[in-house]
C-alpha positions as CSV (number, residue, x, y, z in Angstrom):
1,M,-30.3,5.0,29.8
2,P,-31.3,4.3,26.3
3,K,-34.3,1.9,25.5
4,A,-33.8,-1.7,24.9
5,H,-34.8,-1.1,21.3
6,E,-32.2,1.4,20.5
7,L,-29.5,-0.7,22.1
8,R,-30.6,-3.6,20.1
9,V,-30.2,-1.4,16.9
10,R,-26.7,-0.1,18.2
11,L,-25.7,-3.8,19.0
12,S,-26.6,-5.1,15.7
13,A,-24.8,-2.3,13.7
14,L,-21.6,-3.0,15.9
15,R,-21.7,-6.6,15.0
16,E,-22.2,-5.7,11.3
17,I,-19.2,-3.4,11.5
18,G,-17.2,-6.1,13.3
19,N,-18.0,-8.6,10.3
20,V,-16.9,-6.1,7.9
21,M,-13.6,-5.6,9.6
22,T,-13.2,-9.2,10.0
23,A,-13.3,-9.5,6.3
24,M,-11.0,-6.8,5.9
25,K,-8.5,-8.4,8.0
26,S,-8.8,-11.9,6.3
27,L,-8.4,-10.3,2.9
28,A,-5.2,-8.6,4.1
29,L,-3.9,-12.0,5.1
30,V,-4.7,-13.5,1.7
31,E,-2.9,-10.7,-0.1
32,I,0.2,-11.1,2.1
33,A,0.2,-14.8,1.5
34,K,-0.1,-14.4,-2.4
35,L,2.7,-11.8,-2.6
36,S,5.1,-13.5,-0.3
37,R,5.0,-16.8,-2.3
38,T,6.4,-15.0,-5.6
39,Q,9.0,-13.0,-4.0
40,A,11.9,-15.3,-4.9
41,D,10.7,-15.7,-8.4
42,R,10.6,-11.8,-8.8
43,R,14.1,-11.4,-7.4
44,K,15.5,-14.1,-9.7
45,S,13.7,-12.3,-12.9
46,I,15.4,-9.1,-11.7
47,E,18.9,-10.9,-11.6
48,N,18.4,-12.5,-15.0
49,I,17.6,-9.1,-16.6
50,L,20.3,-7.5,-15.0
51,A,22.7,-10.2,-16.3
52,A,21.5,-9.5,-19.7
53,A,22.1,-5.9,-19.4
54,H,25.6,-6.5,-18.2
55,D,26.4,-9.0,-21.0
56,L,25.6,-6.0,-23.6
57,I,27.6,-3.4,-21.4
58,T,30.5,-5.8,-21.4
59,F,30.9,-5.8,-25.1
60,Y,29.4,-2.6,-25.8
61,P,30.4,-0.2,-23.0
62,E,29.4,2.8,-25.2
63,L,25.9,1.9,-24.2
64,E,26.6,2.6,-20.4
65,L,28.4,6.0,-21.2
66,S,25.7,7.1,-23.4
67,A,23.1,6.4,-20.8
68,N,25.2,8.3,-18.2
69,T,25.7,11.2,-20.5
70,R,22.1,11.9,-21.5
71,G,20.5,12.4,-18.1
72,R,19.0,15.9,-17.5
73,G,17.4,15.3,-14.0
74,D,16.0,12.9,-11.7
75,L,12.7,11.2,-11.5
76,W,11.2,10.4,-8.2
77,V,8.5,7.7,-7.9
78,L,6.6,7.9,-4.4
79,L,4.6,5.0,-3.6
80,G,1.5,5.3,-1.4
81,S,-1.7,3.4,-0.9
82,E,-4.9,3.3,-2.7
83,R,-7.0,2.2,0.1
84,G,-7.1,3.3,3.8
85,F,-6.9,1.7,7.2
86,C,-3.3,1.3,7.1
87,G,-2.1,3.8,9.6
88,D,0.7,6.2,8.9
89,Y,1.4,4.3,5.6
90,N,1.1,7.5,3.3
91,A,2.2,9.9,6.1
92,D,5.8,8.1,6.4
93,I,6.2,8.6,2.6
94,V,5.3,12.4,2.9
95,H,7.8,12.9,5.8
96,A,10.5,10.9,4.0
97,W,10.0,13.1,1.1
98,Q,9.9,16.2,3.0
99,A,13.2,15.2,4.8
100,H,14.7,14.6,1.6
101,T,13.7,17.8,0.0
102,S,15.0,19.7,3.0
103,A,18.4,18.1,3.1
104,V,18.9,18.3,-0.8
105,P,17.0,21.5,-1.9
106,S,17.4,20.8,-5.6
107,A,15.3,17.6,-5.1
108,S,12.2,19.8,-5.0
109,T,12.8,20.6,-8.6
110,H,13.2,17.0,-9.7
111,A,10.3,15.3,-11.5
112,A,7.9,13.3,-9.1
113,I,5.3,10.7,-9.8
114,V,2.9,9.7,-7.2
115,V,1.4,6.2,-7.2
116,G,-1.7,5.8,-5.0
117,N,-4.6,8.4,-5.0
118,R,-4.6,8.6,-1.0
119,L,-0.9,9.7,-1.2
120,G,-1.6,12.1,-4.0
121,T,-4.1,13.8,-1.8
122,K,-1.4,14.6,0.7
123,M,1.4,15.7,-1.7
124,G,2.0,19.2,-3.1
125,N,3.2,19.8,-6.7
126,V,4.0,16.8,-8.4
127,D,4.3,15.9,-12.2
128,A,1.5,13.3,-12.1
129,V,-0.6,11.0,-9.8
130,V,-1.5,7.6,-11.0
131,S,-3.7,4.9,-9.5
132,G,-1.9,2.2,-7.4
133,A,-2.8,-1.3,-6.8
134,S,-5.1,-2.6,-4.1
135,A,-4.6,-6.3,-4.9
136,A,-1.9,-8.3,-6.3
137,E,-3.9,-8.8,-9.4
138,E,-3.8,-5.0,-9.9
139,I,-0.2,-4.5,-10.0
140,P,0.3,-5.2,-13.7
141,D,-2.2,-2.3,-14.7
142,A,-0.5,-0.1,-12.0
143,L,2.9,-0.7,-13.6
144,I,1.6,0.3,-17.0
145,R,0.1,3.3,-15.6
146,L,3.5,4.3,-14.0
147,L,5.6,3.5,-17.0
148,D,3.1,5.6,-19.2
149,A,3.4,8.4,-16.8
150,R,7.1,8.4,-17.0
151,K,7.1,8.5,-20.7
152,E,4.7,11.4,-20.5
153,V,6.9,13.3,-17.8
154,E,10.0,12.7,-20.1
155,R,8.0,14.4,-23.0
156,K,6.8,17.4,-21.0
157,R,10.3,18.0,-19.5
158,D,12.2,17.2,-22.6
159,M,14.2,14.3,-21.0
160,T,15.7,11.4,-22.9
161,F,16.9,9.7,-19.9
162,L,16.1,9.7,-16.2
163,Q,17.8,8.8,-13.1
164,I,15.1,7.1,-11.3
165,M,14.8,7.1,-7.4
166,T,11.8,5.6,-5.5
167,A,10.6,5.9,-1.8
168,Y,8.3,3.1,-0.6
169,N,7.5,1.2,2.7
170,T,9.2,-1.8,3.9
171,E,8.9,-3.7,7.2
172,T,11.8,-1.8,8.5
173,G,10.4,1.6,7.3
174,V,10.7,4.0,4.1
175,V,13.5,2.9,1.8
176,I,14.7,5.3,-0.8
177,R,16.2,3.2,-3.6
178,N,18.2,3.9,-6.9
179,I,16.5,2.1,-9.6
180,L,18.4,3.8,-12.6
181,P,21.3,3.8,-13.7
182,L,21.8,0.0,-13.1
183,P,23.9,-1.1,-10.3
184,K,27.5,-1.6,-10.8
185,F,28.9,-5.0,-11.6
186,D,32.2,-6.8,-11.9
187,R,33.1,-7.3,-15.5
188,E,36.1,-9.5,-14.8
189,S,33.6,-12.0,-13.1
190,M,31.4,-12.4,-16.0
191,G,33.6,-14.9,-17.8
192,L,32.4,-13.9,-21.2
193,R,34.5,-14.4,-24.3
194,T,32.2,-14.0,-27.2
195,P,30.1,-11.2,-28.2
196,P,26.3,-12.0,-28.1
197,L,24.8,-12.5,-31.5
198,L,22.1,-9.6,-32.2
199,Y,19.5,-9.3,-34.7
200,V,18.8,-5.8,-33.8
201,T,21.2,-2.8,-32.9
202,P,22.9,-3.0,-29.5
203,Q,21.3,0.5,-28.6
204,K,17.7,-0.9,-29.5
205,L,18.2,-3.9,-27.6
206,Y,19.6,-2.3,-24.5
207,G,16.7,0.1,-24.4
208,Q,14.4,-3.1,-24.4
209,V,16.4,-4.7,-21.8
210,L,16.0,-1.5,-19.6
211,D,12.2,-1.3,-20.0
212,Q,12.1,-5.0,-19.0
213,Y,14.2,-4.2,-15.9
214,L,12.1,-1.2,-14.9
215,Y,9.2,-3.2,-15.2
216,A,10.6,-6.1,-13.2
217,A,12.1,-4.0,-10.4
218,F,8.9,-1.8,-10.1
219,Q,7.0,-4.9,-9.8
220,D,8.9,-6.2,-6.9
221,I,8.8,-2.8,-5.3
222,F,4.9,-2.7,-5.7
223,S,4.6,-6.1,-4.4
224,T,7.0,-5.5,-1.4
225,A,5.1,-2.1,-0.6
226,L,1.7,-3.8,-1.0
227,V,2.7,-6.7,1.6
228,V,3.7,-4.0,4.1
229,E,0.5,-2.2,3.5
230,N,-1.7,-5.1,4.3
231,Q,0.6,-6.0,7.2
232,R,-0.4,-2.6,8.7
233,R,-4.0,-3.0,7.6
234,F,-4.1,-6.4,9.3
235,A,-2.6,-4.9,12.5
236,H,-4.9,-1.8,12.3
237,M,-7.8,-4.2,11.9
238,T,-6.7,-6.3,14.9
239,T,-6.5,-3.4,17.3
240,A,-9.8,-1.9,15.9
241,L,-11.8,-5.2,16.5
242,R,-10.2,-5.5,20.0
243,R,-11.8,-2.2,20.8
244,L,-15.0,-3.0,19.0
245,E,-15.4,-6.3,21.0
246,E,-15.3,-4.0,24.2
247,R,-17.8,-1.9,23.0
248,V,-19.9,-4.8,21.9
249,E,-19.7,-6.1,25.4
250,Q,-20.6,-2.7,27.0
251,A,-23.6,-2.5,24.8
252,Q,-24.6,-6.0,25.7
253,Q,-24.4,-5.3,29.2
254,Q,-26.6,-2.2,28.7
255,L,-29.0,-4.1,26.8
256,N,-29.3,-6.6,29.5
257,R,-29.9,-4.0,32.1
258,A,-32.4,-2.1,29.9
259,R,-34.4,-5.4,29.4
260,Q,-34.4,-6.2,33.1
261,E,-36.0,-2.8,33.6
262,E,-38.7,-3.3,31.0
263,I,-39.5,-6.7,32.3
264,T,-39.9,-5.2,35.8
265,Q,-42.0,-2.7,34.4
266,E,-44.2,-5.1,32.6
267,I,-44.7,-7.1,35.7
268,E,-45.5,-4.0,37.6
269,V,-48.1,-3.3,34.8
270,L,-49.6,-6.6,35.1
271,L,-49.8,-6.6,38.8
272,T,-51.4,-3.2,38.8
273,G,-54.0,-4.4,36.3
274,T,-55.2,-7.5,38.4
275,G,-55.3,-5.3,41.7
276,M,-52.7,-7.5,43.2
277,L,-50.4,-4.5,44.0
278,D,-53.3,-2.6,45.8
279,A,-54.1,-5.8,47.8
280,D,-50.3,-6.2,48.9
281,Y,-50.5,-2.6,50.0
282,S,-53.6,-3.0,51.9
283,A,-52.3,-5.9,53.7
284,N,-49.1,-4.4,54.6
285,G,-50.8,-1.2,55.6
């Protein structure tokens, strides 16, 4: 059995690890709460931007036709994690991507951007890997990195328009979602009679609206995925803490037994030093 001193060191280390894991668990809860509070606002913002885009297309249908005839390929955005301790979060994206490329062989030639360095280490040949977000406050910077990478991919592949697909984790599993072209809408239900008053060309305004839509759509996707990432991290930490508590309890029991043995040995040494043990042996002999 290890000595009491070694067991004390081990017990202290286990408790320190437990404190770190408890802090990670608490931070995961904080992130979930922050991101969940803004979900309704994010979705409303996307609806408003889409309404503006649809208003333009209603009176300038050539914008939609132009967009649909310029595409030369697809861009895939694969959203992973920047941090660990979230189970199969990144592996699920890899499996979804592999399943898709197996079902659609041409997909392997599509442009692909990976968001999240941990996922990037698991992927093969992709066009770019950008750092993701570890917290809600980091999402805007991650979005800028993604949109800049998209422009760079367009430049390298000589693409003026991209159909954009994304794969990311949700509470129900990996979702593959079409971001561009814009979702279809019912022009008859718009009820518009007067063209909007523009101070720039329709083409320029439509491009700006699309940029805003991409930013808002990916902001919502990043936030949704980060909630799921933290939910998995919370569950992972909960399970790990339960196992750690069992180890702490075992180490504490070993320490108690080791300490009892040390006390017994110390008592025997003291009794031997005073000759009391010898006297007992003589009396019993």
